[in-house]
N, C-alpha and C positions, 0 to 999 in steps of 0.2 A: 690489501697487498698479499697477506699470507694465503688468503683464499684463492687468489688468482694464481699464485705460485704453485699451490697444491694442484689446481686444475691443470696447469700446464704440465706438471710432472706426470700426472695421470694420463694425459694425452700422449706424451712422449713414450711412456711405458707401453701404451696400447699399440703404438706404431711398431715398437720393437717386437712385441709378442704377436702382432698381426691380428688383433681383436679390436672390436668396437669400444671406444671410450664410454664409460658410464655417463649418463646425462640425467639432469633433474627433470622429472615428469610432473605434470599438473595432476594433483590428487583431488579426491572429493573434498569439498569444503562447504561447511554450513556456517553462515555468518549472520547474526542478528545486528540490526542497526541501533540497538539500544545504547544510548549515550546521552549524557546530560547536555551535550552541545548540539545534539541532533533534535531540533525542536519541531519535528514534522511527524504527524501521526494521523491515523484514521480509525474509525470504529471497526472492531473485529466483525461485527454483524454485516457491515457493508462488504468487507473483503470476502467473507464467507459466501455472500450471495452471488459473487461474480467469478470466482476462480474456476469453477467447473465450466461455466459458459465460455470463458476464455480458452481453456484447453480443448474443448470440443469444437470450437469454431475458428481455429487458427487457419489463416489463409496461407498455406504452404505453397511455395513456388513449384511449378511442374517439373522443372529441371534446374538443379543447382544445389550446391553444397555451401555450408557456412552461412546460412541465412539467419535473419533476425526478424522477429515479429513482436509487436507490442500493441496494447490497446488501453485507452484511458476510460475510466468509468467515473460517473458522478461529476462530470465537468461543471466547473463554476460553483461547486458547493464546498463546504469545509472538509468533507470526506472524500474529495477527489483523489483518485489513486490510479496507478498504472501497473499492469502485469506485462512481463517481458520474458521471452525465451530466445536464447542465442545458441547456435550450433557451431562447433569447431569446423575448421576448413575442410576436413575430410568426411563430414557427416551430412547426409541429405534428409533423412527422415527422423521423425520424432514419435514417441510413444505417448498416447493420450493418457493412459493410466499412470505412467511415471510422472507426467506433467501434473495431474491432479494430486497425486501423492506428495509431490515436492511442494506445491503451494499450500496444501493442507498443513504440512509440517512447518513451513515458514510462518504461517498465520498462528498456529496454536502452540508452537514450541518457543516462540519469542515473546517477550513482554508478558510474562505470566503473572506478574504481581501488581498490575494496575487495576484499581477498583472498578473503573468503568470499561475495562478491557480495551483500552486504546492500543494500537499497534503502530510501530515505527518502521516496519518492513524488514527486508533482509535479502540475502542471496544464497542460493544453493547450487554448487557446482557438482555434477555427478558424472559417473562413468569416466573417470580420469580426465575430466575437462571436456568431454564430448558435448555436454548439455549444461547450460547455465540458466537458472530460473531466478527471476528477480521480481519482488513486489515492493512498490515504492509509493507511499503517500506523497502527493505533490503540492499540497497547500502549505506554503511556507510561513504564513502569518497567523498562527494559531496561539491561543493563550498558553502561557508557560508559567509554572509547571502544568501539565494536563489536569483538568478538573477531576476531582474525586467524586463529585456529586453534581447532578443537574441543578442549575440555579437560574433565577430570573425574577422579574418584577412584572406586575400587571396593573395598569391604570385604566379606569373607566369613566365615561362621561354620559350623562343622560340628556337627550335632546328632544324630549316630548314625543316625537314621532319614531325615534329609534335611539339606540345606544351605540357608543363607539368605544373601542378598547385598543390600547397599545401594550404589546407584550415584548419584553426584551429578555434575553437569556443566553445561556451557554450550556453545552453538554447534552443537548437534545435537538431533535429536528435538524440534524447536520447533513442531511442528504436529499430531502424531498421537498424543500421549500415549504414545509409544514402541511402539505396536502394530505398526507396519510397519518402523520404523527400528532397533528394538532387540530386540524379543521374538523374532522368527524366528531371529536369530543366537544368542541365548541358548539357545533350545530345542535347538540343535544341539550345545551344549557338554556336556549331561548327559542321562542316559538317559530319564527319564520326562517330560521337558519342564518347563515352568514352571507352578507353581500359586501361588495367593494373590498374584497380580500386583497391585501398587499403584503408580500413577504420579501424581505431583503436581507442579504448577508452583508455585514460591514466589511469595508476594505481592510480594516485593522481591528483587532479585538479591543474592547474598552478596558479601562482600568479594573473594572469589576470582573473581567473575563467573559463579557457578553460578546457573542459573535453575530 
């Protein structure tokens, strides 16, 4: 009530003096999503790999202001995440270099104390609200608290003609279905390589934190 009354008094005084009333403007804002209740995160390595690609390949409309563009990376993996840029109603163009700089700061200036460098995302509003940059991990069912070490189990069976293995774990291979982070190393452990490869992410993490 006091705030409203003060604003009304300022408006009336402006009318008497014949000047514009002061107004609240959107200023630059840098916000990290770090919060114990925000149980969503992705690997910094994955975010690092994609933010420049996002900024350099934004599909900007030919004519129009106040547009919004986003892209999702790593779909259906634990490290699934989204980059988004939003322009205010009076802005039509964006700056690639500012876009890259903004996402780099969001990735590397937030969540700086996590052992495995997990990132929970954030928002950066620049140029008095003209540009808003957001990076958001989108996988909601991850182990909590975030693992500080990669962990897992491995079980093997010998079948005379071949061997089979079952591996479970968390904190690793969260983006490639094991194709680059696991399979090459496994192929070097036995003669004929890996056959009948099957890799699945659980719908929900196990009690041990395996994904």
